[in-house]
N, CA, C and O atoms as a CHARMM CRD file, in Angstrom:
* protein
*
  276
    1    1 MET  N      0.66000  -1.15200  -0.06900 PROA 1      0.00000
    2    1 MET  CA    -0.12500   0.02000   0.07300 PROA 1      0.00000
    3    1 MET  C      0.78900   1.24200  -0.00200 PROA 1      0.00000
    4    1 MET  O      0.53700   2.17000  -0.77100 PROA 1      0.00000
    5    2 ARG  N      1.93200   1.23200   0.86600 PROA 2      0.00000
    6    2 ARG  CA     2.99300   2.31600   0.78400 PROA 2      0.00000
    7    2 ARG  C      3.47900   2.75900  -0.46100 PROA 2      0.00000
    8    2 ARG  O      3.54900   3.91800  -0.87200 PROA 2      0.00000
    9    3 ASN  N      3.86600   1.51600  -1.12000 PROA 3      0.00000
   10    3 ASN  CA     4.52700   1.81200  -2.55400 PROA 3      0.00000
   11    3 ASN  C      3.52300   2.37400  -3.53400 PROA 3      0.00000
   12    3 ASN  O      3.87800   3.17500  -4.39900 PROA 3      0.00000
   13    4 TRP  N      2.10900   1.91000  -3.39400 PROA 4      0.00000
   14    4 TRP  CA     1.26000   2.46100  -4.29500 PROA 4      0.00000
   15    4 TRP  C      1.10500   4.21000  -4.11300 PROA 4      0.00000
   16    4 TRP  O      1.12500   5.02500  -5.03500 PROA 4      0.00000
   17    5 ARG  N      0.95400   4.48500  -2.71300 PROA 5      0.00000
   18    5 ARG  CA     1.01600   5.75200  -2.38900 PROA 5      0.00000
   19    5 ARG  C      2.18700   6.64000  -2.93200 PROA 5      0.00000
   20    5 ARG  O      2.03300   7.64300  -3.62900 PROA 5      0.00000
   21    6 ARG  N      3.33400   6.14200  -2.52700 PROA 6      0.00000
   22    6 ARG  CA     4.50000   6.64300  -2.95400 PROA 6      0.00000
   23    6 ARG  C      4.50600   6.95700  -4.47500 PROA 6      0.00000
   24    6 ARG  O      4.82600   8.07600  -4.87600 PROA 6      0.00000
   25    7 LYS  N      4.15600   5.97400  -5.30000 PROA 7      0.00000
   26    7 LYS  CA     4.16900   5.88900  -6.66200 PROA 7      0.00000
   27    7 LYS  C      3.23700   7.22200  -7.15600 PROA 7      0.00000
   28    7 LYS  O      3.52500   8.04900  -8.02100 PROA 7      0.00000
   29    8 GLU  N      2.15700   7.15600  -6.40400 PROA 8      0.00000
   30    8 GLU  CA     1.06800   8.32400  -6.85900 PROA 8      0.00000
   31    8 GLU  C      1.71600   9.63000  -6.55100 PROA 8      0.00000
   32    8 GLU  O      1.65300  10.54100  -7.37600 PROA 8      0.00000
   33    9 LEU  N      2.38200   9.79200  -5.33200 PROA 9      0.00000
   34    9 LEU  CA     3.00700  11.28100  -5.14200 PROA 9      0.00000
   35    9 LEU  C      4.25500  11.39600  -6.04700 PROA 9      0.00000
   36    9 LEU  O      4.64600  12.53400  -6.30800 PROA 9      0.00000
   37   10 GLU  N      4.87900  10.40100  -6.52000 PROA 10     0.00000
   38   10 GLU  CA     5.89100  10.69100  -7.50000 PROA 10     0.00000
   39   10 GLU  C      5.32200  11.11400  -8.76000 PROA 10     0.00000
   40   10 GLU  O      5.91600  12.03900  -9.31400 PROA 10     0.00000
   41   11 GLU  N      4.28400  10.63300  -9.34200 PROA 11     0.00000
   42   11 GLU  CA     3.72000  11.00300 -10.29000 PROA 11     0.00000
   43   11 GLU  C      3.01800  12.23900 -10.46500 PROA 11     0.00000
   44   11 GLU  O      2.81100  12.80200 -11.54000 PROA 11     0.00000
   45   12 GLU  N      2.64600  12.64100  -9.24900 PROA 12     0.00000
   46   12 GLU  CA     1.97000  14.01600  -8.97600 PROA 12     0.00000
   47   12 GLU  C      3.02600  14.95200  -9.11200 PROA 12     0.00000
   48   12 GLU  O      2.94500  15.82500  -9.97700 PROA 12     0.00000
   49   13 LEU  N      4.13500  14.86200  -8.26100 PROA 13     0.00000
   50   13 LEU  CA     5.28300  15.59600  -8.27800 PROA 13     0.00000
   51   13 LEU  C      6.10100  15.63700  -9.62800 PROA 13     0.00000
   52   13 LEU  O      6.69500  16.67100  -9.93400 PROA 13     0.00000
   53   14 LYS  N      6.13400  14.63000 -10.35800 PROA 14     0.00000
   54   14 LYS  CA     6.44600  14.90600 -11.81300 PROA 14     0.00000
   55   14 LYS  C      5.66200  15.75200 -12.90500 PROA 14     0.00000
   56   14 LYS  O      6.13900  16.34600 -13.87100 PROA 14     0.00000
   57   15 LYS  N      4.37800  15.65600 -12.51900 PROA 15     0.00000
   58   15 LYS  CA     3.42300  16.42000 -13.32000 PROA 15     0.00000
   59   15 LYS  C      3.52400  17.87300 -12.96500 PROA 15     0.00000
   60   15 LYS  O      3.35300  18.78000 -13.77900 PROA 15     0.00000
   61   16 GLU  N      3.82200  18.04200 -11.66200 PROA 16     0.00000
   62   16 GLU  CA     3.82900  19.51200 -10.96300 PROA 16     0.00000
   63   16 GLU  C      5.30700  20.01400 -11.81600 PROA 16     0.00000
   64   16 GLU  O      5.43200  21.02500 -12.50700 PROA 16     0.00000
   65   17 LEU  N      6.25800  19.05500 -11.54500 PROA 17     0.00000
   66   17 LEU  CA     7.73700  19.64300 -12.01800 PROA 17     0.00000
   67   17 LEU  C      7.54200  20.07400 -13.74200 PROA 17     0.00000
   68   17 LEU  O      8.06700  21.08300 -14.21200 PROA 17     0.00000
   69   18 GLU  N      6.95200  19.40300 -14.31100 PROA 18     0.00000
   70   18 GLU  CA     6.73900  19.55300 -15.79200 PROA 18     0.00000
   71   18 GLU  C      6.01300  20.90100 -16.15100 PROA 18     0.00000
   72   18 GLU  O      6.34300  21.70600 -17.02200 PROA 18     0.00000
   73   19 GLU  N      4.83100  20.97300 -15.18500 PROA 19     0.00000
   74   19 GLU  CA     4.02100  22.19800 -15.36800 PROA 19     0.00000
   75   19 GLU  C      4.92000  23.47700 -14.89600 PROA 19     0.00000
   76   19 GLU  O      4.74700  24.57800 -15.42000 PROA 19     0.00000
   77   20 ASP  N      5.83900  23.27400 -13.92700 PROA 20     0.00000
   78   20 ASP  CA     6.53500  24.42200 -13.46900 PROA 20     0.00000
   79   20 ASP  C      7.69700  24.70500 -14.72300 PROA 20     0.00000
   80   20 ASP  O      8.05900  25.84900 -14.99800 PROA 20     0.00000
   81   21 GLU  N      8.14300  23.66700 -15.32900 PROA 21     0.00000
   82   21 GLU  CA     9.20100  23.93900 -16.33300 PROA 21     0.00000
   83   21 GLU  C      8.54300  24.52200 -17.53300 PROA 21     0.00000
   84   21 GLU  O      9.24900  25.19100 -18.28800 PROA 21     0.00000
   85   22 GLU  N      7.41800  24.37500 -17.78000 PROA 22     0.00000
   86   22 GLU  CA     6.69300  25.04200 -18.87500 PROA 22     0.00000
   87   22 GLU  C      6.48300  26.37400 -18.42600 PROA 22     0.00000
   88   22 GLU  O      6.60500  27.21300 -19.31900 PROA 22     0.00000
   89   23 LEU  N      6.22200  26.77600 -17.37400 PROA 23     0.00000
   90   23 LEU  CA     6.08000  27.85800 -16.64300 PROA 23     0.00000
   91   23 LEU  C      7.37300  28.66600 -16.99000 PROA 23     0.00000
   92   23 LEU  O      7.40400  29.65000 -17.72800 PROA 23     0.00000
   93   24 VAL  N      8.30600  28.16800 -16.42200 PROA 24     0.00000
   94   24 VAL  CA     9.55200  28.71600 -16.56100 PROA 24     0.00000
   95   24 VAL  C      9.88600  29.10300 -17.99600 PROA 24     0.00000
   96   24 VAL  O     10.29100  30.23800 -18.24400 PROA 24     0.00000
   97   25 GLU  N      9.72900  28.20900 -18.92000 PROA 25     0.00000
   98   25 GLU  CA    10.15700  28.45400 -20.28600 PROA 25     0.00000
   99   25 GLU  C      9.29100  29.47200 -20.95300 PROA 25     0.00000
  100   25 GLU  O      9.76600  30.20600 -21.82000 PROA 25     0.00000
  101   26 GLU  N      8.05700  29.54800 -20.59100 PROA 26     0.00000
  102   26 GLU  CA     6.91300  30.85000 -21.13700 PROA 26     0.00000
  103   26 GLU  C      7.60300  32.19300 -20.24100 PROA 26     0.00000
  104   26 GLU  O      7.62500  33.33700 -20.69400 PROA 26     0.00000
  105   27 LEU  N      8.09100  31.84700 -19.04200 PROA 27     0.00000
  106   27 LEU  CA     8.44600  33.27500 -18.34700 PROA 27     0.00000
  107   27 LEU  C      9.72500  33.82100 -18.93400 PROA 27     0.00000
  108   27 LEU  O     10.02800  35.01400 -18.95100 PROA 27     0.00000
  109   28 GLU  N     10.39400  32.89300 -19.38100 PROA 28     0.00000
  110   28 GLU  CA    11.74100  33.05300 -20.12900 PROA 28     0.00000
  111   28 GLU  C     11.66700  33.74200 -21.52400 PROA 28     0.00000
  112   28 GLU  O     12.49000  34.59200 -21.86500 PROA 28     0.00000
  113   29 GLY  N     10.71100  33.35900 -22.25500 PROA 29     0.00000
  114   29 GLY  CA    10.30500  33.66200 -23.47400 PROA 29     0.00000
  115   29 GLY  C      9.57200  35.37000 -23.35500 PROA 29     0.00000
  116   29 GLY  O      9.68600  36.27300 -24.18400 PROA 29     0.00000
  117   30 LYS  N      8.95600  35.38800 -22.27400 PROA 30     0.00000
  118   30 LYS  CA     8.32200  36.81000 -21.96400 PROA 30     0.00000
  119   30 LYS  C      9.32200  37.89900 -21.63000 PROA 30     0.00000
  120   30 LYS  O      9.16700  39.08900 -21.90000 PROA 30     0.00000
  121   31 LEU  N     10.59400  37.24800 -20.87700 PROA 31     0.00000
  122   31 LEU  CA    11.59500  38.11200 -20.43100 PROA 31     0.00000
  123   31 LEU  C     12.38400  38.51100 -21.54000 PROA 31     0.00000
  124   31 LEU  O     12.63100  39.71500 -21.60000 PROA 31     0.00000
  125   32 GLU  N     12.89700  37.67900 -22.55100 PROA 32     0.00000
  126   32 GLU  CA    13.07600  38.03400 -23.86200 PROA 32     0.00000
  127   32 GLU  C     12.32000  38.95900 -24.68000 PROA 32     0.00000
  128   32 GLU  O     12.88400  39.79600 -25.38500 PROA 32     0.00000
  129   33 GLU  N     11.15000  38.84500 -24.61600 PROA 33     0.00000
  130   33 GLU  CA    10.32000  39.97000 -25.33800 PROA 33     0.00000
  131   33 GLU  C     10.46300  41.18500 -24.73900 PROA 33     0.00000
  132   33 GLU  O     10.54800  42.15500 -25.49300 PROA 33     0.00000
  133   34 LEU  N     10.52100  41.40300 -23.30000 PROA 34     0.00000
  134   34 LEU  CA    10.47500  42.43100 -22.78200 PROA 34     0.00000
  135   34 LEU  C     12.06700  43.16600 -23.00200 PROA 34     0.00000
  136   34 LEU  O     12.18800  44.38600 -23.11500 PROA 34     0.00000
  137   35 GLU  N     13.01000  42.39900 -23.03200 PROA 35     0.00000
  138   35 GLU  CA    14.44800  42.94200 -23.25900 PROA 35     0.00000
  139   35 GLU  C     14.41200  43.57000 -24.65900 PROA 35     0.00000
  140   35 GLU  O     14.82600  44.70700 -24.88300 PROA 35     0.00000
  141   36 GLU  N     13.80800  42.62500 -25.73000 PROA 36     0.00000
  142   36 GLU  CA    13.79900  43.27400 -26.94300 PROA 36     0.00000
  143   36 GLU  C     13.04000  44.53800 -27.10200 PROA 36     0.00000
  144   36 GLU  O     13.40100  45.37300 -27.93100 PROA 36     0.00000
  145   37 LEU  N     11.90600  44.73300 -26.27300 PROA 37     0.00000
  146   37 LEU  CA    11.22700  45.91200 -26.37500 PROA 37     0.00000
  147   37 LEU  C     11.94600  47.17700 -25.77100 PROA 37     0.00000
  148   37 LEU  O     11.92500  48.29300 -26.29100 PROA 37     0.00000
  149   38 LYS  N     12.61100  46.83100 -24.55300 PROA 38     0.00000
  150   38 LYS  CA    13.45500  47.71400 -24.05200 PROA 38     0.00000
  151   38 LYS  C     14.54400  48.34000 -24.90700 PROA 38     0.00000
  152   38 LYS  O     14.86200  49.52600 -24.98500 PROA 38     0.00000
  153   39 LYS  N     15.06400  47.24400 -25.55400 PROA 39     0.00000
  154   39 LYS  CA    16.18500  47.71900 -26.53900 PROA 39     0.00000
  155   39 LYS  C     15.72200  48.71400 -27.67500 PROA 39     0.00000
  156   39 LYS  O     16.43300  49.61600 -28.11900 PROA 39     0.00000
  157   40 GLY  N     14.37900  48.41700 -28.10400 PROA 40     0.00000
  158   40 GLY  CA    13.64300  49.19900 -29.15900 PROA 40     0.00000
  159   40 GLY  C     13.39000  50.50700 -28.54000 PROA 40     0.00000
  160   40 GLY  O     13.59900  51.48300 -29.26000 PROA 40     0.00000
  161   41 GLU  N     12.97400  50.71300 -27.32300 PROA 41     0.00000
  162   41 GLU  CA    12.55600  52.00500 -26.80600 PROA 41     0.00000
  163   41 GLU  C     13.88700  52.57300 -26.64100 PROA 41     0.00000
  164   41 GLU  O     14.00700  53.75500 -26.96000 PROA 41     0.00000
  165   42 GLU  N     15.04300  51.87200 -26.14300 PROA 42     0.00000
  166   42 GLU  CA    16.41400  52.67700 -26.17600 PROA 42     0.00000
  167   42 GLU  C     16.59000  53.12600 -27.50700 PROA 42     0.00000
  168   42 GLU  O     16.57200  54.35300 -27.59900 PROA 42     0.00000
  169   43 LEU  N     16.76900  52.45600 -28.65300 PROA 43     0.00000
  170   43 LEU  CA    17.07300  52.78600 -29.91600 PROA 43     0.00000
  171   43 LEU  C     16.12600  54.06400 -30.23500 PROA 43     0.00000
  172   43 LEU  O     16.65700  55.08400 -30.67300 PROA 43     0.00000
  173   44 GLU  N     14.77800  54.01600 -30.02400 PROA 44     0.00000
  174   44 GLU  CA    14.00800  54.97300 -30.49900 PROA 44     0.00000
  175   44 GLU  C     14.23100  56.17600 -29.71300 PROA 44     0.00000
  176   44 GLU  O     13.97900  57.24300 -30.27100 PROA 44     0.00000
  177   45 GLU  N     14.63100  56.19300 -28.59600 PROA 45     0.00000
  178   45 GLU  CA    15.09900  57.39600 -27.85500 PROA 45     0.00000
  179   45 GLU  C     16.37400  57.98700 -28.49500 PROA 45     0.00000
  180   45 GLU  O     16.46100  59.19000 -28.74100 PROA 45     0.00000
  181   46 GLU  N     17.27500  57.17700 -28.73300 PROA 46     0.00000
  182   46 GLU  CA    18.60700  57.67100 -29.34000 PROA 46     0.00000
  183   46 GLU  C     18.28100  58.22600 -30.72000 PROA 46     0.00000
  184   46 GLU  O     18.98300  59.14900 -31.13400 PROA 46     0.00000
  185   47 LEU  N     17.30900  57.76800 -31.45800 PROA 47     0.00000
  186   47 LEU  CA    17.23300  58.24000 -32.81700 PROA 47     0.00000
  187   47 LEU  C     16.24700  59.50700 -32.63200 PROA 47     0.00000
  188   47 LEU  O     16.22500  60.31800 -33.55800 PROA 47     0.00000
  189   48 LYS  N     15.41600  59.74200 -31.48200 PROA 48     0.00000
  190   48 LYS  CA    14.73400  60.99700 -31.31900 PROA 48     0.00000
  191   48 LYS  C     15.74400  62.00400 -31.03500 PROA 48     0.00000
  192   48 LYS  O     15.72000  63.06100 -31.66500 PROA 48     0.00000
  193   49 GLU  N     16.75900  61.75200 -30.02100 PROA 49     0.00000
  194   49 GLU  CA    17.80400  62.71800 -29.75800 PROA 49     0.00000
  195   49 GLU  C     18.62500  63.11400 -30.98000 PROA 49     0.00000
  196   49 GLU  O     18.99700  64.27700 -31.14100 PROA 49     0.00000
  197   50 GLU  N     18.88700  62.19100 -31.78800 PROA 50     0.00000
  198   50 GLU  CA    19.80200  62.64200 -32.94400 PROA 50     0.00000
  199   50 GLU  C     18.87900  63.22100 -33.88000 PROA 50     0.00000
  200   50 GLU  O     19.47000  63.99200 -34.63600 PROA 50     0.00000
  201   51 LEU  N     17.59400  63.12900 -34.12000 PROA 51     0.00000
  202   51 LEU  CA    16.74800  63.76200 -35.08800 PROA 51     0.00000
  203   51 LEU  C     16.64700  65.28000 -34.69800 PROA 51     0.00000
  204   51 LEU  O     16.74600  66.20000 -35.50900 PROA 51     0.00000
  205   52 GLU  N     16.41000  65.43700 -33.17900 PROA 52     0.00000
  206   52 GLU  CA    16.32200  66.79100 -32.39200 PROA 52     0.00000
  207   52 GLU  C     17.48900  67.79600 -32.77100 PROA 52     0.00000
  208   52 GLU  O     17.40400  68.97400 -33.11800 PROA 52     0.00000
  209   53 GLU  N     18.72500  66.90300 -32.58500 PROA 53     0.00000
  210   53 GLU  CA    19.86000  67.55700 -32.86500 PROA 53     0.00000
  211   53 GLU  C     20.07400  68.18500 -34.28000 PROA 53     0.00000
  212   53 GLU  O     20.46100  69.32700 -34.52900 PROA 53     0.00000
  213   54 GLU  N     19.72900  67.16500 -35.17500 PROA 54     0.00000
  214   54 GLU  CA    19.93200  67.47400 -36.47100 PROA 54     0.00000
  215   54 GLU  C     18.81000  68.76700 -36.95500 PROA 54     0.00000
  216   54 GLU  O     19.08000  69.68800 -37.72600 PROA 54     0.00000
  217   55 PHE  N     17.70400  68.56200 -36.36600 PROA 55     0.00000
  218   55 PHE  CA    16.61000  69.74200 -36.64900 PROA 55     0.00000
  219   55 PHE  C     17.27400  71.07700 -36.01700 PROA 55     0.00000
  220   55 PHE  O     17.34100  72.14800 -36.62000 PROA 55     0.00000
  221   56 GLU  N     17.73900  70.85200 -34.75000 PROA 56     0.00000
  222   56 GLU  CA    18.36000  72.26500 -34.21100 PROA 56     0.00000
  223   56 GLU  C     19.37800  72.86200 -35.21800 PROA 56     0.00000
  224   56 GLU  O     19.28800  74.04100 -35.56000 PROA 56     0.00000
  225   57 GLU  N     20.29900  72.08000 -35.66800 PROA 57     0.00000
  226   57 GLU  CA    21.45100  72.49900 -36.47300 PROA 57     0.00000
  227   57 GLU  C     20.80300  73.02200 -37.83000 PROA 57     0.00000
  228   57 GLU  O     21.15700  74.05300 -38.40300 PROA 57     0.00000
  229   58 GLU  N     20.03600  72.36200 -38.15700 PROA 58     0.00000
  230   58 GLU  CA    19.37500  72.87200 -39.58400 PROA 58     0.00000
  231   58 GLU  C     18.61100  74.04400 -39.44500 PROA 58     0.00000
  232   58 GLU  O     18.74900  74.91000 -40.30900 PROA 58     0.00000
  233   59 PHE  N     17.66800  74.26700 -38.32100 PROA 59     0.00000
  234   59 PHE  CA    17.19900  75.44800 -38.03500 PROA 59     0.00000
  235   59 PHE  C     18.03800  76.58700 -37.78200 PROA 59     0.00000
  236   59 PHE  O     17.74600  77.67400 -38.28000 PROA 59     0.00000
  237   60 GLU  N     19.17500  76.42700 -36.96800 PROA 60     0.00000
  238   60 GLU  CA    20.10300  77.41100 -36.77600 PROA 60     0.00000
  239   60 GLU  C     20.68500  77.90100 -38.15100 PROA 60     0.00000
  240   60 GLU  O     20.72000  79.10600 -38.40100 PROA 60     0.00000
  241   61 GLY  N     21.17200  76.89500 -39.10200 PROA 61     0.00000
  242   61 GLY  CA    21.49800  77.24400 -40.20800 PROA 61     0.00000
  243   61 GLY  C     20.59400  78.21300 -41.31700 PROA 61     0.00000
  244   61 GLY  O     21.05800  79.13900 -41.98200 PROA 61     0.00000
  245   62 VAL  N     19.31700  77.77500 -41.31800 PROA 62     0.00000
  246   62 VAL  CA    18.31100  78.49000 -41.98200 PROA 62     0.00000
  247   62 VAL  C     18.04800  79.74200 -41.32000 PROA 62     0.00000
  248   62 VAL  O     17.83800  80.69000 -42.07700 PROA 62     0.00000
  249   63 TRP  N     18.00900  79.96900 -40.04700 PROA 63     0.00000
  250   63 TRP  CA    17.84700  81.24900 -39.35900 PROA 63     0.00000
  251   63 TRP  C     19.11100  82.11100 -39.65300 PROA 63     0.00000
  252   63 TRP  O     18.90700  83.21300 -40.16200 PROA 63     0.00000
  253   64 LYS  N     20.14700  81.80800 -39.44100 PROA 64     0.00000
  254   64 LYS  CA    21.24900  82.76800 -39.82500 PROA 64     0.00000
  255   64 LYS  C     21.10200  83.05000 -41.23900 PROA 64     0.00000
  256   64 LYS  O     21.18500  84.24800 -41.51000 PROA 64     0.00000
  257   65 ASN  N     20.90300  82.25300 -42.22600 PROA 65     0.00000
  258   65 ASN  CA    20.68800  82.47700 -43.73000 PROA 65     0.00000
  259   65 ASN  C     19.63400  83.77200 -43.87600 PROA 65     0.00000
  260   65 ASN  O     19.90400  84.76600 -44.55000 PROA 65     0.00000
  261   66 TRP  N     18.54100  83.61200 -43.22200 PROA 66     0.00000
  262   66 TRP  CA    17.31900  84.18800 -43.16300 PROA 66     0.00000
  263   66 TRP  C     17.70000  85.60700 -42.63200 PROA 66     0.00000
  264   66 TRP  O     17.24200  86.59500 -43.20700 PROA 66     0.00000
  265   67 ARG  N     18.63900  85.75700 -41.40000 PROA 67     0.00000
  266   67 ARG  CA    18.88400  86.97900 -40.98900 PROA 67     0.00000
  267   67 ARG  C     19.72900  87.88900 -41.82000 PROA 67     0.00000
  268   67 ARG  O     19.58300  89.10600 -41.93200 PROA 67     0.00000
  269   68 ARG  N     20.69800  87.08400 -42.43000 PROA 68     0.00000
  270   68 ARG  CA    21.55400  87.78700 -43.28900 PROA 68     0.00000
  271   68 ARG  C     20.92000  88.42100 -44.68000 PROA 68     0.00000
  272   68 ARG  O     21.46700  89.28700 -45.36400 PROA 68     0.00000
  273   69 ASN  N     19.78900  87.86600 -44.91400 PROA 69     0.00000
  274   69 ASN  CA    19.10900  88.31900 -46.13500 PROA 69     0.00000
  275   69 ASN  C     18.24300  89.27500 -45.55600 PROA 69     0.00000
  276   69 ASN  O     17.46600  89.91400 -46.26600 PROA 69     0.00000
């Protein structure tokens, strides 16, 4: 009788372990997605800053030309 109960518990634990492993894989996938999103946001911010700098430089050039004329 004890062996039967032990096997039953082992099976339950194996099943729970498999479910936990699936959850870990799912969470790792979501973590990777979040990391990619963060990289994208960082790139977006860098590009925004570069565009703002380019705009300011271009605007200054146009402004100086306009004032000369």
